[in-house]
C-alpha positions as CSV (number, residue, x, y, z in Angstrom):
1,M,-22.3,4.8,-4.3
2,N,-20.5,1.5,-5.6
3,Q,-23.7,-1.0,-7.0
4,P,-23.0,-4.7,-6.5
5,I,-21.8,-6.4,-9.4
6,V,-23.3,-8.7,-11.8
7,S,-20.8,-11.2,-13.7
8,R,-20.5,-14.2,-14.6
9,R,-17.7,-16.1,-13.6
10,R,-15.3,-18.6,-14.9
11,P,-15.1,-22.1,-13.1
12,N,-12.5,-21.9,-10.5
13,R,-12.1,-18.4,-10.8
14,N,-11.9,-17.1,-7.2
15,R,-14.0,-13.4,-6.6
16,L,-11.5,-10.9,-4.8
17,L,-12.7,-8.0,-3.2
18,L,-10.0,-5.2,-2.3
19,I,-11.0,-2.6,0.1
20,T,-8.9,0.0,1.1
21,D,-9.4,4.0,2.2
22,A,-7.3,5.3,-0.8
23,V,-5.0,4.3,-4.0
24,I,-1.7,5.0,-3.0
25,A,2.0,4.0,-4.4
26,S,1.8,1.3,-1.5
27,T,-1.7,-0.3,-2.6
28,Q,-0.7,-0.6,-6.6
29,I,3.0,-2.2,-6.2
30,R,1.5,-4.4,-3.4
31,C,-2.2,-5.4,-5.0
32,L,-3.5,-3.9,-7.6
33,S,-0.7,-4.9,-9.8
34,P,-1.0,-8.5,-8.3
35,F,-4.1,-8.4,-8.7
36,D,-4.0,-7.2,-12.7
37,R,-1.6,-9.6,-13.4
38,L,-3.5,-12.4,-12.2
39,R,-7.1,-11.2,-13.8
40,Q,-4.8,-11.2,-17.4
41,A,-3.8,-14.9,-16.2
42,G,-7.4,-15.9,-16.4
43,A,-6.9,-17.0,-12.5
44,L,-9.0,-14.3,-10.4
45,E,-11.8,-11.8,-10.3
46,W,-11.7,-8.7,-8.9
47,R,-12.6,-4.9,-7.9
48,L,-12.0,-2.2,-5.7
49,A,-14.0,-0.8,-3.2
50,R,-13.0,2.3,-1.4
51,L,-13.9,2.4,2.3
52,A,-15.8,5.4,2.8
53,E,-18.4,4.6,-0.5
54,F,-19.0,0.7,0.5
55,S,-22.0,-0.7,0.0
56,T,-23.5,-3.4,1.5
57,G,-24.7,-4.4,-1.2
58,D,-21.5,-6.3,-2.4
59,V,-20.7,-7.6,1.0
60,G,-22.3,-11.1,-0.6
61,W,-20.0,-10.5,-3.7
62,P,-16.3,-12.1,-3.0
63,D,-15.1,-15.4,-2.5
64,A,-12.0,-13.6,-0.6
65,V,-11.7,-9.9,0.6
66,V,-8.3,-8.2,0.8
67,F,-7.9,-5.2,3.3
68,S,-4.7,-3.0,2.3
69,R,-3.9,-0.9,5.2
70,V,-7.4,0.1,5.8
71,A,-7.7,0.3,10.1
72,T,-10.4,1.9,11.0
73,P,-13.5,1.7,13.2
74,A,-15.1,1.4,9.9
75,A,-13.0,-1.5,8.9
76,V,-13.0,-3.7,12.1
77,A,-16.7,-3.5,11.4
78,L,-17.0,-4.8,8.1
79,L,-14.4,-7.1,8.9
80,D,-16.8,-8.8,11.7
81,V,-19.8,-8.8,9.5
82,F,-17.5,-10.8,6.6
83,R,-16.5,-13.6,9.6
84,R,-20.0,-13.8,10.6
85,L,-20.5,-14.5,6.6
86,G,-17.4,-17.0,6.3
87,T,-15.7,-15.9,3.9
88,P,-12.0,-15.4,4.0
89,V,-10.5,-12.1,5.1
90,V,-6.5,-10.9,4.4
91,Y,-5.0,-7.8,6.4
92,D,-2.2,-6.6,4.1
93,F,0.5,-4.3,5.1
94,D,3.4,-2.2,4.5
95,D,4.1,-0.3,7.0
96,D,4.6,-0.2,11.2
97,F,1.8,1.4,11.6
98,L,2.0,1.1,15.9
99,H,5.6,2.1,16.3
100,V,5.5,5.7,14.2
101,E,8.2,7.5,14.7
102,D,8.1,11.1,12.3
103,P,9.1,14.6,13.7
104,G,8.1,16.1,9.9
105,N,4.7,14.9,9.9
106,P,3.2,15.5,13.2
107,R,-0.3,14.4,12.3
108,L,0.3,11.4,10.7
109,C,1.5,10.5,14.3
110,A,-1.2,12.1,15.8
111,Y,-3.2,10.3,14.2
112,Y,-1.4,6.5,14.6
113,R,-1.7,7.5,18.5
114,R,-5.6,7.6,19.4
115,P,-6.7,4.8,20.9
116,E,-9.8,4.0,18.6
117,I,-7.0,3.3,15.6
118,R,-4.8,1.2,17.5
119,R,-7.4,-1.2,18.2
120,A,-8.7,-1.0,15.2
121,I,-4.8,-2.2,13.7
122,K,-4.6,-5.2,16.2
123,H,-8.1,-6.4,16.0
124,M,-7.3,-6.1,12.5
125,L,-4.0,-8.5,12.8
126,S,-5.9,-10.7,15.4
127,R,-8.9,-11.7,13.6
128,T,-8.5,-11.8,9.4
129,D,-7.2,-15.4,8.1
130,R,-4.0,-14.1,7.4
131,V,-2.3,-11.2,7.6
132,V,0.3,-10.7,4.2
133,V,3.4,-8.2,4.9
134,S,6.1,-6.9,3.0
135,T,9.2,-7.0,5.5
136,E,10.6,-9.4,7.7
137,P,9.9,-7.3,10.7
138,L,6.7,-6.3,9.5
139,A,6.4,-10.4,10.2
140,E,7.5,-10.5,13.5
141,L,5.2,-7.7,14.5
142,A,2.3,-9.3,13.2
143,R,2.9,-12.8,14.5
144,R,2.4,-11.3,18.1
145,Y,-1.1,-10.9,17.1
146,N,-1.5,-13.7,14.4
147,R,0.3,-17.1,13.9
148,R,-1.0,-17.3,10.5
149,V,1.3,-14.1,8.5
150,T,3.2,-14.3,4.9
151,T,5.8,-12.5,3.8
152,I,5.3,-10.8,-0.1
153,E,8.0,-9.2,-0.6
154,N,7.4,-6.0,-3.1
155,C,7.5,-6.1,-6.5
156,L,7.8,-3.9,-9.3
157,D,5.1,-4.6,-12.2
158,L,7.9,-3.7,-15.4
159,T,4.9,-3.3,-18.1
160,L,4.3,0.8,-16.9
161,L,7.4,1.6,-18.0
162,R,7.1,0.0,-22.1
163,G,7.5,2.5,-24.3
164,V,9.1,5.1,-21.5
165,E,12.7,6.5,-22.3
166,A,15.2,9.0,-20.2
167,T,14.9,12.8,-21.5
168,A,18.5,14.4,-21.8
169,T,19.7,16.1,-19.0
170,G,21.8,18.9,-20.6
171,Q,25.7,19.9,-19.3
172,E,24.5,19.3,-15.9
173,T,24.9,16.2,-14.1
174,V,21.4,15.3,-12.2
175,I,21.4,13.9,-8.9
176,G,17.6,13.6,-8.0
177,Y,15.4,12.3,-5.2
178,A,11.8,10.9,-5.5
179,G,9.3,10.2,-3.0
180,T,6.3,11.9,-0.9
181,P,6.0,15.0,1.4
182,H,7.6,15.5,5.4
183,R,11.0,13.4,4.1
184,E,13.4,16.6,6.2
185,G,14.0,13.8,8.7
186,D,15.9,11.4,6.3
187,F,17.5,13.8,4.9
188,T,19.0,15.7,8.7
189,W,22.9,14.0,6.8
190,V,22.2,14.3,3.0
191,T,21.5,18.0,2.8
192,P,25.0,19.2,4.3
193,A,26.7,17.1,2.1
194,L,24.4,18.3,-0.8
195,E,25.3,21.7,0.0
196,R,29.1,20.9,-0.1
197,L,28.5,19.1,-3.4
198,L,27.1,21.8,-4.9
199,A,30.3,24.4,-3.6
200,S,32.7,21.6,-4.7
201,H,31.4,21.1,-7.8
202,A,29.8,24.5,-8.8
203,G,28.0,24.8,-12.4
204,Q,28.2,21.1,-12.6
205,L,25.4,19.4,-10.7
206,K,21.8,20.3,-10.8
207,L,19.1,18.7,-8.3
208,H,16.6,17.4,-8.7
209,F,13.3,16.4,-6.3
210,M,9.9,15.0,-6.6
211,G,7.7,15.3,-4.1
212,F,9.5,16.7,-1.7
213,A,12.5,19.1,-0.8
214,P,15.2,19.8,2.0
215,K,14.4,23.1,3.4
216,A,17.7,24.3,3.0
217,L,17.7,23.6,-1.0
218,Q,14.6,25.2,-2.0
219,G,14.9,28.6,-4.3
220,R,18.7,27.7,-5.2
221,P,19.1,28.1,-9.0
222,E,20.6,24.9,-9.4
223,V,17.6,23.4,-7.4
224,V,14.7,21.6,-8.8
225,C,10.7,21.4,-7.4
226,E,8.1,19.3,-8.9
227,P,5.4,18.8,-7.0
228,F,4.4,15.2,-5.6
229,E,2.3,12.5,-8.3
230,A,-0.3,10.8,-5.8
231,D,-0.6,8.5,-9.5
232,Y,1.8,5.8,-9.3
233,S,1.5,4.8,-13.0
234,R,2.6,8.8,-14.0
235,F,5.5,9.2,-11.3
236,I,7.5,5.4,-11.9
237,R,6.8,7.1,-15.5
238,R,8.0,10.1,-14.5
239,L,10.8,9.1,-12.6
240,A,11.6,6.4,-15.6
241,Q,12.4,9.6,-18.1
242,T,14.1,12.0,-15.4
243,G,17.4,10.5,-16.7
244,W,19.4,11.2,-13.5
245,A,23.1,10.1,-12.9
246,V,22.2,9.6,-9.4
247,G,19.4,9.2,-7.1
248,L,19.4,9.7,-3.5
249,A,17.6,7.0,-1.3
250,P,18.2,8.3,2.6
251,L,16.3,6.7,5.5
252,E,16.1,7.0,9.0
253,D,17.1,4.6,11.6
254,H,14.3,4.7,13.4
255,R,11.8,1.8,14.6
256,S,9.5,2.4,12.0
257,K,11.5,2.7,9.1
258,L,13.3,0.3,10.0
259,A,10.3,-2.5,8.8
260,K,9.9,-0.9,5.5
261,S,11.0,-2.2,1.9
262,D,13.6,-1.2,-0.1
263,V,11.2,-0.1,-2.9
264,K,13.4,2.5,-3.8
265,F,16.0,-0.1,-5.0
266,L,13.0,-1.0,-7.0
267,E,12.6,1.5,-8.1
268,Y,15.6,3.4,-9.1
269,G,16.7,-0.3,-10.6
270,A,13.4,-0.1,-13.3
271,C,14.3,3.0,-14.1
272,R,18.1,2.5,-14.6
273,I,19.5,4.8,-12.1
274,A,22.6,4.4,-9.9
275,G,21.2,5.0,-6.5
276,V,23.6,5.5,-2.8
277,Y,21.0,4.1,-0.2
278,S,20.2,4.8,3.4
279,D,23.2,2.0,5.6
280,V,20.3,0.7,7.3
281,L,18.0,-2.4,6.8
282,P,15.7,-2.1,4.2
283,Y,18.8,-1.4,2.0
284,R,20.9,-4.2,3.3
285,S,19.9,-6.4,-0.1
286,V,21.3,-4.0,-1.6
287,E,25.7,-5.5,-2.9
288,D,27.3,-2.3,-2.2
289,G,29.0,-1.2,-5.1
290,R,27.6,-3.6,-7.4
291,A,23.5,-3.4,-7.3
292,G,24.2,0.6,-5.4
293,L,26.3,2.5,-2.8
294,R,25.2,1.7,0.7
295,A,26.3,5.2,2.3
296,A,26.2,5.7,6.7
297,N,23.6,8.2,7.7
298,R,27.0,11.2,8.4
299,P,27.1,13.8,6.4
300,D,30.8,12.6,5.0
301,S,29.9,9.6,4.3
302,W,26.9,10.7,1.9
303,Y,29.5,13.3,0.6
304,R,31.5,10.8,-0.8
305,A,29.5,7.6,-1.9
306,I,28.0,10.8,-4.2
307,C,31.0,11.6,-5.3
308,R,32.2,8.7,-6.6
309,L,29.7,7.6,-8.8
310,L,30.2,11.1,-10.8
311,S,33.5,10.5,-11.0
312,D,33.4,7.1,-12.0
313,P,30.7,6.4,-15.1
314,D,32.0,3.1,-15.7
315,L,31.1,2.2,-12.0
316,R,27.4,4.0,-12.5
317,R,26.8,2.1,-16.0
318,D,27.6,-1.2,-14.0
319,I,25.6,-0.9,-10.8
320,V,22.4,0.6,-13.7
321,S,23.0,-2.3,-15.3
322,N,23.4,-5.3,-12.4
323,A,20.6,-3.3,-10.3
324,Y,18.2,-3.2,-13.4
325,A,18.8,-7.5,-13.8
326,R,17.4,-8.2,-10.4
327,V,14.9,-6.4,-10.4
328,R,13.4,-8.3,-14.1
329,E,15.0,-11.8,-12.7
330,D,13.8,-11.6,-8.8
331,R,11.8,-8.9,-8.1
332,E,9.5,-8.1,-11.0
333,V,5.4,-8.3,-10.1
334,A,5.1,-12.2,-11.4
335,G,6.8,-13.1,-7.9
336,A,4.1,-11.3,-6.1
337,A,1.3,-12.0,-8.3
338,E,2.5,-16.3,-7.8
339,A,2.5,-15.9,-4.5
340,W,-0.9,-14.4,-3.9
341,R,-2.1,-16.9,-6.1
342,G,-0.9,-19.9,-4.1
343,L,-2.1,-18.1,-1.2
344,L,-5.8,-17.5,-2.3
345,R,-5.4,-21.3,-3.2
346,E,-3.9,-21.9,0.1
347,M,-7.4,-20.5,1.0
348,R,-9.5,-22.4,-1.7
349,P,-11.2,-24.7,0.4
350,A,-13.4,-21.8,1.9
351,T,-13.8,-19.6,-1.4
352,G,-15.7,-20.5,-4.9
353,A,-18.1,-22.6,-5.0
354,A,-17.2,-24.7,-1.7
355,R,-18.6,-22.0,-0.1
356,G,-21.2,-21.4,-2.4
357,A,-23.4,-23.9,-1.3
358,A,-26.2,-22.7,1.1
359,G,-25.2,-26.0,3.0
360,N,-21.6,-25.2,3.5
361,V,-22.8,-21.5,4.9
362,S,-24.0,-21.5,9.2
363,P,-27.3,-20.8,9.6
364,G,-26.5,-16.7,11.0
365,G,-24.5,-16.3,7.9
366,I,-27.9,-17.2,5.9
367,R,-29.8,-14.9,8.2
368,L,-27.3,-12.1,7.6
369,R,-27.7,-12.5,4.0
370,R,-31.4,-12.1,3.9
371,A,-30.9,-8.7,6.3
372,L,-27.8,-7.5,4.2
373,R,-30.2,-8.1,1.2
374,R,-33.3,-5.8,2.7
375,F,-30.8,-3.8,4.3
376,E,-29.2,-2.7,1.2
377,A,-33.2,-2.5,-0.5
378,S,-34.2,0.4,2.6
379,R,-31.6,2.2,1.8
380,R,-32.8,3.3,-1.9
381,R,-36.8,3.1,-0.4
382,G,-36.0,5.6,2.1
383,V,-36.8,6.7,5.5
384,G,-40.1,4.2,6.4
385,A,-38.5,0.9,4.7
386,R,-35.7,1.8,7.4
387,K,-37.8,1.8,10.4
388,R,-39.6,-1.4,8.7
389,L,-36.5,-3.2,8.8
390,K,-35.5,-1.7,11.9
391,R,-38.5,-3.5,13.8
392,W,-37.9,-6.9,11.9
393,L,-33.9,-6.4,12.6
394,R,-34.7,-6.6,16.4
395,A,-37.4,-9.4,16.4
396,A,-35.8,-12.0,13.8
397,S,-32.4,-11.4,15.3
398,P,-31.1,-9.2,17.8
399,G,-27.7,-10.6,16.9
400,I,-27.5,-9.5,13.8
401,Y,-30.1,-6.4,14.5
402,G,-26.7,-5.0,16.6
403,L,-24.0,-5.7,13.8
404,L,-25.6,-4.7,11.2
405,K,-25.8,-1.2,13.3
406,R,-22.3,-1.1,14.6
407,L,-21.7,-1.3,10.5
408,D,-24.0,1.3,9.4
409,R,-22.7,3.7,11.6
410,H,-19.4,3.4,11.1
411,L,-19.5,3.1,7.3
412,S,-21.9,6.5,8.1
413,R,-19.3,8.2,9.7
414,Q,-16.2,7.0,7.2
415,R,-18.7,8.8,4.0
416,G,-18.3,12.0,6.1
417,G,-22.3,11.8,6.9
418,S,-25.5,10.5,5.9
419,R,-28.3,9.0,8.9
420,S,-27.2,5.7,10.1
421,L,-29.1,3.3,10.9
422,G,-29.2,3.6,14.6
423,D,-30.3,7.2,14.0
424,R,-32.5,8.4,17.5
425,H,-33.7,10.9,14.7
426,E,-34.9,8.6,12.0
């Protein structure tokens, strides 16, 4: 279990707590990288807390809180505690969780259709002080629940690629794809095009898949498959080493996927790979013929686009150069870090020293802080202390008792089972 952090804070330096279920690529791109950049600049002190390991002793530490993608009953209960304390809360997300459509991943769809998860998502959207999203379609969705919405585009930390060079790929030209599993639907139009390419360019091509490979192509001698790499720093460095001639970025024309960002363009651009992208909303910002090629979601369109890159090395070099320049100039992580700095500065009147004075915290918030300290101490002292705390809370503040009881119950469930404050068998 995490221990409360005691730190010597620089004056006017915000303390930020990032809360998430798990650190995935989205967390790295949207939060870890820009927050690290701000920490390096001396503008932010931040730490990460996984919800399943959350300690209530950490509740009083931050000046502001960011929930990244997490939307569960435990997150809702924790949000309500921060609101009671007067701590500003941001909800950051980059997927349309309310309209998930992914036939290739039925478990994911079933999860986000659960009533308690849908209620939690809407609660997080409507009750946080600010919602931060990655795209305009997500901003439109968020504004239905909260008028305080900020768009911060996904950006890439190019320092992750320092010292990385592409390896030689041999005589064969390599076409590749890198992404998460369960992407069969995105390849509906691309797989037939690739099969046709392997026939028309026999002995000249190799297909390289990282994280996902279409079932129809697995096992062929021209196809190389690598497992999914969950660590984003290792993933992006491995991608930069591949030396692919062409990178594929297909995307289905579904409502939830149209809210996604152009992260594949950032990755291929940063790794100096010429990309072919589905001609759908997330990739309309890719200048066709200059920073990449866009292909309609039809097998013939994908076949022609890939053939065009394979047959024109000069076009590939120009696209690589232009895409890298755009990422470096417009979509490097410094831009996202500055956007977060501005947002936190905007919320500054309610944070830092201004919030730290007892006179600026509501009486209810002061009582809650005292209760949290006693609550955390009771965890270390055993069942007897928890019983005494339960009696004290019921008598001193029934409202706070109910809030803490709900928080502890949901956090215990999130962890997978330790006994909660409201356990009848305590």
